[in-house]
VEXMIFI-30583 format. One record per residue: residue in one letter; x, y, z of N, C-alpha, C in turn. Coordinates in steps of 0.1 Angstrom, whole numbers, plus 5000, padded with zeros to 4 digits. Example, Ala and Ser with C-alpha at 12.3 -4.5 7.8 and 13.67 -1.06 7.14 Angstrom:
A513249435078512349555078513249675078;S512849785071513749895071512950005079;
// end
This chain:
M502548195000503248314999502748375009;G501248345017500248405027499648535026;V499348605011498948715004497748665006;N496848725009495248735019494148825010;T495048915003494049024999494649024983;L494249014971494749104962493449174955;E494249304950493749384948493949424932;I492949434922492949444907492849584900;M493649614891493449724886491949734878;P491249854876489849844865490049774857;I488449744859488449584846487249624842;A486649764840485649804831486249814816;E485149804810485449764796485949904787;F487549884782487849994776488449994766;P488750054758489150054745490449944741;G489949904732491749784725491649654734;G492749644735493249484743494349504755;Y495049624754495649624767495249794772;S495349804786495549924793495549914807;W496149994811495849994833494750004835;G493650054827492450044833491850184838;Y492350294834492050424838491550484831;N490650424819490250484807489050364804;P488250414814486650294814485950394806;A485050284795485050354786482850294789;H483250184798481750154796481450074809;P481450154820481650134836480850024843;F479949964837479149834841479549704830;A480449714824480949614813482149514818;V482249464822483949344824484549384812;E485149404814486849394800486949274792;S485849194780486249054772487349014775;E488049124771489549044770489649014781;Y489649014792490348964806489048854806;G487848814801487148704803486148724807;G485448904806484648904806483048874821;P482148904822481248874836481848744843;V481648654835482248504839483348494842;G484848554838486048544839485648614855;L485148734856485248764867484848714882;K483348664875482948554888483748474891;E484648364875485448224885486748314894;L487348414888488248424899487748514907;V486648514913486248564925485748464935;K485648364930485548214934486848114939;A487748144927488848094926489648104940;A489648254939490448334950489948314969;H487948304966487448344978487848174981;A488048054976488047904977489247894985;K490348024986491447974989491548095001;G490748175006491048225017491148315014;I491248415000491448534993490848634990;A490648734994489848894996490548934980;I488848974972489549074962489149214963;L489649284961489549394959489449474947;L488549584941489149624930488749794928;D490049824920490249964919488950024904;V487950114911487550184905487650324899;V487250354892487550474882486050554881;Y486350674894484450774891485150904885;N486350954886487251114889486851124872;H486751054864486251104852485750914845;F485250934832485050844822486050864813;G486150754804486950794787487950794790;P488650894784488050974779487550924763;T487550804758487150804740486250664749;D485850634733484950524729483750504739;M483050604746481850604753480450604750;D479650534748478250574752477150654747;I478150674763477350794770478050924770;W478650974759479051114760477651134745;Q477251294755476251324743475451184742;F474651204755473651064748472751134746;D471651184744470751234737470651294732;G471851324723472251464714472451594718;W472251634733472351744741473351734742;S474451874736475451914751475652034747;E476652094754477252224761478752264757;N478752374744479952384746481152264742;G480652214738481152044726481651914736;L480851914748481251864759480351784761;G480151694771479751544771478351534771;G477551614775475651634773475451564794;I474751504788474051484800474751384814;Y475151324809476051254822477451384826;F477651454819479051504827478951674825;Y479551754836479851854835479751934823;N479252024818479452124807479952254809;D480952264817481952404821482652334821;W483352484832484752424835485052344844;R484052304851484152184861484152044855;A484152024836484351934831485951864831;K486852004835488451944828489251854841;T489651754840490151664847491751674844;P493051604846494051544840493751464832;W492851344827492651284815491551344802;G491551474801490651474799488951544803;E488351614793486951674798485551584800;T485751494805485251374810484851364822;R484551464835484051474843482751414845;P482151344856480851274852480151384863;D478651444860477951564866477451534880;Y478351514891477951444906476751544911;G476451614906475151744914473951664903;R473951624895472751564889471951384891;S471351384896470951304905470851164892;E470551214885470351054877471951004876;V473051054873474251034877474950984886;R474351054899474950984906474650874912;Q472450794910472650694911473050604900;Y473650684890474550564875475850524887;I476450584894478050574897477450504912;F476750534922475950494932475750324925;D474550294920474650184916476050094908;N476850154904478150094900479050034909;A479050134923480050054932479249984935;L478149944942477249854945477149734941;M477149734924477149624920478049464916;W479649544916480949514923480549434932;L480249514948479949354956478649284956;E477549344950476249264952476849174942;K476649164928476649074917477549004916;Y479249054916479848944918481248974935;R480249014943481148944954482748984957;I482549104953483849184951483849214970;D484949234971485349224987485349334996;G485649434984485549564984486449694974;L486149804975486749894965487649974965;R488650004959489750134957489350204951;M488950294955488550424942489750564938;D489750554924491250594921490750744920;M492150834924492351014926490951094929;I490751054941488951124943489551254950;P490951284950490951484948490451504937;Y490151444925489151504913487551484913;I487551404923486151414925485651494940;R486051564947485951634954486351814954;N487151784942487851934936488351924919;V487652024916488251984902489551994901;N490352074906491852084899492551974917;A491651964921492551864934493651924944;D493152074941494252214947493752224960;G492452194969492052224977491552374979;N491452404965490852584969489352574969;P488652604983487452614979486952654966;A487152764959486352814946486252684940;N487552594939487052524927486352374936;G485952364949484952204953484252154950;L483852044949482751944944482151914956;Q481151974959480251934974479651854969;E479251824956478551754948478951624952;G480151584944480851464947481451454957;Y482151544971481951474981480951404989;S479951474986478351394991477751274986;L479151234977478451144966479151004972;M480551014975481250934979480850954994;Q480151024999480150975014478550865015;W477950885003476650865000476950664996;I477850664991478650514987478950465002;N479750505002480450455021479550445025;S478550535032477950495044476750405038;E476350365023475550225023476650115020;I477450095018478549995015478949975034;K479350065043479350035056478249995068;N477149995058476049965070475049825061;R475449805048475049685041475849575042;F476749615041478149555043479349615050;P478949605063480449595067481249555073;Q481449445064482949355064483749375051;K483049485041483449505031484749645036;F485449655026486849755026486649835016;T486849945018487250085012488650165012;I488850165000490550245002490350344993;A490550464996490750604986492350654979;E492750654971493550704961493350794964;D494250884977493851094980495451124980;L496051094990497651144990497651304989;H496951325002496851425003497151465021;T497151365024497251315040496351415050;L495151385049494351405055493151345059;N493451335074492051285082490551305079;V490351375075489051335067488451265059;I489251205053489251085041488550955048;T488850955061488450795069488050835080;A487850955079486750975096485350945088;P484950945103483350895097482250985093;I481550945090480351015085479951195087;E479751135102478951175116479951285118;E481451315114482551395117482951495106;G481751465095482151535080483251435076;G483751305078484151205064483951185057;L484851085049483851035041483950885044;C484650855052484150655059484750585049;Y485950635043486650535039487450435050;S487850285043488050245057490050255059;S490650325046491950325043492050395037;Q493650475033493750585025494850535022;W495750525006497050515003497850625010;D498950615021499750715029500750755016;A501150865014502150925010503150965018;Q502750945032503751015041504750875046;F504150725040505150645045505850575027;V505350645019505850585007507250655002;N506950795005507850874997509350885004;P508950925018510450895025510950805031;I510350665030510850535027511550515011;R510650555003511750514991512850604986;H512750724996513650814991515450725002;A514550705010515650625021516450515017;I515650445005516250305007516950284991;I516350444987517150414970518050544969;S518150584982519650744977520650684981;M521250684976523150634967523850604984;N524050774987524650784999524350755014;D524450645024524050655033524250795043;E524650885042524651045049523251125043;D522851075032521151085027520251005033;R520450905045519150915045518950965063;D517651005062517251105074516550945083;M517350915096516450835102514950895112;N515051065109514151105118512551095107;A513251105093511951095084511350935085;V512450845085511850665087510950705099;A511550775110510950735121509450785122;G509450925112507950995112507250915101;A507550825092506750725080506150615091;I507650615099506750465106505850505120;L505350615122504550695134503750715128;H503450735112502050865108500950715111;T499750835115498350755117497550805106;Y496050795106495250875105493950855115;N493650975119492650935133493050835143;N494650825146494750715158494650595152;S494250585140493950405140495250395128;A495750245133497050195125496550145110;F495450135104494950045094494150125091;Q493850295093493650355085494250435068;R495350375070496550385059496650245052;V497350255039497550135033498950205030;I499850085035501550155033502850075023;Y503150095012503750045004505350114995;T505950044993507050114982506750134968;E505950044960506050024952504150044948;S503650084938502350094932502750084915;H501250054913502050144891502550314890;D501250384899502650504901503550494906;E504050424911504850434921506650404910;V505850294899506850214891506650244873;S506450404870505650374859506450534861;N506150594842506150724844507450834844;G508250774845509750814842510350744859;K509550694863509850554881509950454876;A510950354885511450264882510850154896;R511250004892510649914907512150014918;V511649974930512849974940514049964934;V514349814931515449744926516449824916;Q515349874906516049904896516550034897;E515550144905516050244907517550274919;I517750184927519350134935520150124927;A519750024917520749934905521350044896;G520350114893520950214874521250124870;R520950064864521549964855520849814849;D520649734837519949674836519449564843;D520649524851520549424855520549444870;V519149434879519349434896519249334903;N520149244900520549134906522049204915;T521849284917523249334927523149374945;W524249364944524349334960523149444971;Y523849594968523149724969521649684968;A521549714954519749634953518849564963;K519449424963518649334975519049414981;K520349444990519849435000518849585009;R519049665003518649785011516849775004;S516749674993514549674992514649615004;T515249515010514649425023514549515034;L515249655037514749715041513449775039;G513249845030511749825023510849725029;A511049625026510149515027509849515044;T511049505049510649485066509649615069;L510049695063509249865072507949835065;M508049785051506649795052505249625058;M506049575064505549425068505049455085;T505849575089506349565103505549735106;S505549765099505249905105503549925103;P502849995114501250015118500750055100;G499450005096498949995081498549845076;V498349905063498149815059499149735047;P499549685047501049685038500849645024;M500549675012500449614999501849624991;L502149484984502849464975502549484961;F503349514953503149554936503749414929;Q502449414916502749224914504649244906;G504649124909506049104909507349144918;Q506749224924507649264937509049184948;T507649064948508848974957509948874943;V509748874934510948824923511548934920;L512149024927512449154921512449174906;E511249174906510749244888511549324885;D511949354874513149494872512049574863;K512649664862512349824853511449894854;W509949914849509049994853507849924850;F506649954854505449894852505049904839;D504549824828504349854815502749744814;D502049774808500749674807501149574796;T501949614790502149534779503549404780;D503649444793505349334802504549274810;P504149144808504049034816505248994829;I504748964839505648924849506648834847;D508048844848508848754842508748594851;W507948504851507948344859509448314864;S510548384848511148264856512348254870;R511748424871512348494883511848434898;F510848394895510348294911511248194913;S511648124902513148014907514848094910;E515048214895515948244902516548354917;F515148394919514848414930514348374941;K514248254945513548204955513948224970;G515048214973514648294983514248424990;F514348524981513748604980512448614984;V511148514975509748474978509848434991;K511048324994510948275009510948385019;L511748515016512148615030510948675024;Y509648745017508548805018507648735025;R507548575024506748495026506948505045;D508448495046508448495062508148595067;L508148745059507748865065506248855068;I505748795057504148825052503448715075;Q503948595070503848535082503848575097;L505048665092505248735106504548815111;R503948935103502849025102501548985103;R501748835097499648765105500448705115;N501548715119501048625136501048465133;I501248415125501048295122501148175134;S502748235139503748145145503348175161;A501948245163501748325174503048345183;T504248435178505248545185505248675179;T504448705172504648855168503348905170;R502648895176500748925176500449105175;G502149155180501849275184501649365167;L502449315157502049325144501049365143;T500049285147498749295142497949365154;G498849455159498249565167498149745163;Q497649795171497149935168498749995173;H499549955182500450035192501750035183;V502050165184503950165183504050265187;E505650255191506450345196508250345191;I508750445188510350445187511150455197;L511750405195513050345206514150395204;H514350395194516250395196516250525180;V517150605178517050675164518550695163;D518950625159520650735156520950765142;N521150875138521050945127522950925121;E523450915130524950875130525350775122;K525050645128525350555126524150505118;K522750575115521750535105521250375109;I520650375124520150295130518850295137;I517450215134516550275140515750105146;A514950135154514750065164513250105169;F511949995168510750045172509849915179;H509449965185508349855194506949875187;R506049765184504649705179504049595193;W502849645196502249555204500549555202;M499849505209498349465208498249525221;D498349395233498449435249499549405251;G501049365247502449375252502149255255;G503349215264503849115268504748945257;A504148865262505548755256504848715244;G505148685230504148655222503648785214;D503848895221503149005214503849095214;S504449185221505449285219506749215211;T506749295202507549245188508549385189;V510149385183511049495188511649455169;V511449585161512349535149513549665151;V514749595146515949665145516349695130;L517049805127516949845113518149865110;N519449855102520549935098520749965083;F520450095083520150175070521750215069;S523150145076524050155067524850065062;H525950075054526849955043527749905056;Q527949965069528749945077528349865088;A528449705089527549615102528049695113;V527249625121527749675138527849555144;T528449545158527949445166528049505180;D527349465191527549455206527149585208;Y525949645196525149775197524049785206;V524549895216522949925226521449955223;V520749885223519349945222518249885233;K517750025232516049995243515549895241;F515449795253514149725249512849785256;L511949645263510949625263510549605280;G511549485282511849445293512949295299;E512849275305513949225309514049085307;G515048985300514748815300515548815277;I515348695278515648645267514648725253;W515348795243514348835230514748755222;K514048685213514548585207514348635193;I515348625181515448645169513948595160;R513548645154512248535146512548625128;F513648705130513848755114514948785112;N515548815103517148795099517348805085;C517448935075517248965067518348925057;D519548945073520848905064521248775060;W520148665062520348525061520548505048;E521848405048522948395037521448225023;A520248225034519448135028518248225018;Y518248335022517248425011518048515002;D519748494999520248544990521748484992;T522548374982524048374985524748484984;E524548594977525248714984525348814994;F524048785007524048805017525448775024;Q525448825034526948795046526448715053;N525448735057525148615067525848635083;H525448795084526248855097525448765109;F526348745119526348675129525248755135;S523948725141522648795145522548685159;Y521648725167521948625182520648655189;D519848565198519148625204519848675219;T519248765219519548875235518948915243;E519848925257519448915270518949075271;A518149145273517749245281517649255295;T518549365304518749415315518349495320;A518149545334517049635337518649745337;L518449875337519550005339519850015349;Q520250035360520150075374519350215379;N518050195386517650365388517250425382;E516950335368516350425354515050385350;G515250265353513650225353513750165335;L514350145331514850115313515649965312;F515349895300515849805298516849825285;T517749725284518949775271519049585268;A519249595256520349475248521249495240;N522049415238523249425224522149365213;V522649405205521949385190523949365181;S523049255172524249265162523649275146;L523949365140522949365128524249385116;G523949335102524349275091524249465087;A525249445073525049585070523449605057;Y522949705058521549715053520149615057;S520349565074520149435075519049515089;S517849375091516749425100516849285104;L516349345121516149235130514849215134;I513949155135512949125144513049075157;Y512649055172512549015182510949025188;S510948925195509848915202510248785214;Q509748755226510248685238508848555233;D509048475238508548315243507548315252;
// end
């Protein structure tokens, strides 16, 4: 596939044999059902041998809420709460139980700090994703200063600064979802110094645009905003995605299931519109993230007792190829789309009537670098459609998601290399493109 990083959900020992992992009972123990410490080390070693990094999801906004040996550890507690490892007043309350660690107690701070560093040192994990950090910096995650937890804020700064100084190659991700620059800003500017953060400003408008039943409900200006959004003017301080364990559970399902609205997701509409999300995820500025099974059109919703149906790998092998081709372009493996690895983006065209959008990605610009992406969010194909381009000459198609090799139901709409020409006295370049229904094209120059 070309995937070069695997993020695993929390693996701290939890009660029972099945869990998402967000109920850690023993933060320093690796879940025995997964193979314990030896199993984790073997996974990391095997992944590294294939050039794949491992990120680990960790949970510090609460512990438990059950089966914890540190609960009322020495017998002392107040208000029937957790004792010396926990807050024992109104600050204990979280959505997952009254089990918030006491970030103000030096020993508890050291306990969490040591846990974070252990994964990087002992297990050679390449980075951490911290679960729902708004509940570390604020009791109710509501931004009200009266509910603020400055000690939680400073704990995250301490952990991230230590990782940055000791392991500059390691990557830390915050799940915050409040669209705050401060999450990924440097500590010297008062920030939390995470490498990147999950971006609600991408997933929400893009899911709406591809899941909405009627074309008139798709807002190309909202899609443009999702493409352009950054934190601190850095393309890679955000993680962009259309599916995660949160987006495909708790009453919500996979993108293809939401579109199909029935048991069988193998419909033309579900497959076609999901390709628009895939294209945007791999070509917009950001760190793209796929959820397990997404490349084989896994259906329904995420359930920790329901494993991936690997027979779908053969059934939807064309879709596997589609994602592989997008990943290859995103990583510039063929040296024709370097712009997709760069910082820069510009919206070239927004047509909210025909539901077409085009944008430019580049690092330094020029042949093999500047990359133009054109997407049609309508069920109507277009031919000889004029779009602004970056310079004159031949622009070659590197990807056409309507190709019949990706799916036999796709219409194989004839799209072509195009030649951009200058508009007289305007300093602009335009070219004609031909797009299938719910399709995307990626262009660059040799």
